[in-house]
N, C-alpha and C positions, 0 to 999 in steps of 0.2 A: 103221973107225969115224971119223965126221967130226963135229967140233964147229964150231958157228957161232954168232955173236952176232946176235940179231934184236931189233927193237923193236916192241912191240905196244901200242897206246894209251899211248905214252910210257913203258912199262915195259921195261927191258932184260932179255932172257932169254939164257941159254946153252943151246943145243940140242945134243943128242947123237943122231946118226942112224947106224944100222947097217942097211943093206939086206941082207936074207937071205931067209927063207922067206915064203910067201904070207900067213900070219897075222902080224899086227903087234901088238906091245905098245906102248901109248901112255900116257905120264904127262904130262898137260898142266900140272899144278900141283905139280910136284915139291918146290918150296920151301914151299908153303903147306900142302899135304896130305902131311905128313911120312911117309916110308917108301914112297910110291908110285913114285918114281923108282928107288929101290933094288930094290923088288920087281919092277918091270918089267925092270930090267937082269938080275937073277938068273934070272927065268923065260925071258927071251929067250936068254940064254947056254946054258941047259939044254935048250932046245927047238929052237934054230935059227930062231926067229921073228925078224922084223924088229923093230927097236927105235927109238923116238923119245921122248926125255925133254926136258922144259922145266924149267929151274931158274933162279932169280934170284940170281946170285952176290953182288950188293951191294945195299944199301939195304933198307928194310922190304919184305917180300914183298907183292905185290898179287895178289888173286884176280880174274882176268878170266874171266867165264863162258865155258864151252866154246864156246857159239854165237858168241862174238865173237873167238875166236882166229883172226886173219886168215890168209889163205893165204900165209904166208911160204914161202920156198924149201924149207926142210926139211920142213914139213908137206905141201907140194904133192908133194914127192918120195915121202914116206911114203904118202900117199893114192893116188898113181899106181902105186906098186910093190905094195902089199898088196891082198888081195882081201877080207879080213875083219879087223876090228880088235877087240882086247880093250883097253878103256880103263880105267885104274885111277884111282880117285878116293877121297877120304876124306870121311866124314860124322862129325859130332859130335852125333848125336841122343842126348840123355841117356836117352830112353825106350827106346833100342835099342842098348845098348853091345855086344851080342853078335850083332848082325844084319848080314849082308852082303846088300845090295839088289842084285839082278841084273837090270839094265834093258838098254836098247838095242833096236834094231829087229830083230835076228836072234834070234827067240824060241827056235828049236830049239837054237841054240848056247848061249843063256842057260841052258837046261835042262841041257845037257851040263856046263857049268861048275858049275852048282849041284850036280849029282850028284857031281862030282869033289870039291867042297868039303864034302860032307855029313859026312865023318869028322873034320872039323876041330872045334875047340871053339866054332865060330860057326854060326849058323843062316842058311842062304841062303834068300832070299825071291824067288820069280820071278813070282808073280801081280802083274801091273801094278796091280791095284786095291789091293794091300797095300803098294805102294811109294809113299812121299810124292811128289807130283807133281814137285817140282824135282829129284828124284833118279832119275827114270825114264829119262832119256837118250834120248828119242824124237824130239826136234826135228830136222828134216832138215838144219839148219845145224850141228848138233853133229858134229865130226869123226868120232865113233864110227860115224856112219851114212853117211859120205860115201865109203866104199870100195865096190867093186862089190857085195859081198854084205852090206854093213852091218856090224853088230858088236854087242858086248856091253859094257855099262858096269857095272863092278863098283864099288859104293859101299861102302867098307870102314870099319868103326869103327877108332878109334885103335889098339886092341890087336891088330887084325888086320893092321896096317901096320908096327908096331914093337914090339920087346920091351922098350924102355926109353923111354917117351914123355916122361919128365920130364928127360932128359939132353940135352946138346947134341952128343954124339958122333954119328958117322954112324949112321943108322937101320939096325936089323937086323930084317928081317921075320920073323915067327914061322915056324918050320919047317913046321908043319902047313898053314899057308896057302900057303906056297911050294909044297909038295908037291901040294896040291890044284889050284892053278892050273896047275902044270906038267902034271899028268895031264890036266886039261881042255884045255889048249892042244894037247897032243899028239893028243887025240881030235878036235880041230877041224881039223887039218891037211888032211884030204881033204874036209871038209864044204862044201857049197854051200847057198845059200839055198833053202829049200823051204817056207817058210811062217812 
């Protein structure tokens, strides 16, 4: 596991990269979208997936859109090594506190992850027409789509990312969400893009 400091648009980030399997877990906004870095770490450790997290260790966290996350060395290494990405994000849609939006360019993989999350207390939504446009994760410059086979962008509500959103302790992702994503990532290991 390698940690490195990088600067993107004037914001200092601490990246953690562990190159392992062909599926990669990515958390671009670990400090802003609480629980995503912790969730990515746990899923990667249990599945043998590659891992890359971005956190902001000091100062007020800044949310830089995924499409503007510049190709720093850790991100370039991640995108070169992995073939399919599962990118974890957070949404705060008050109208959808129990909805996990499953976007990204690899639609068969999105359906596999949604199926694996179906037993959680959250509702996975895969129909792109039902996902708010900013949460679809389809832009070609979004890192989730820049690996060989593209990827899946999971937009998770607060309670799908942490069991104690009001505290400042390290985030603890809900067990049912961890189990669902672990199952989905294991199913994705041999998958190639097919439509």
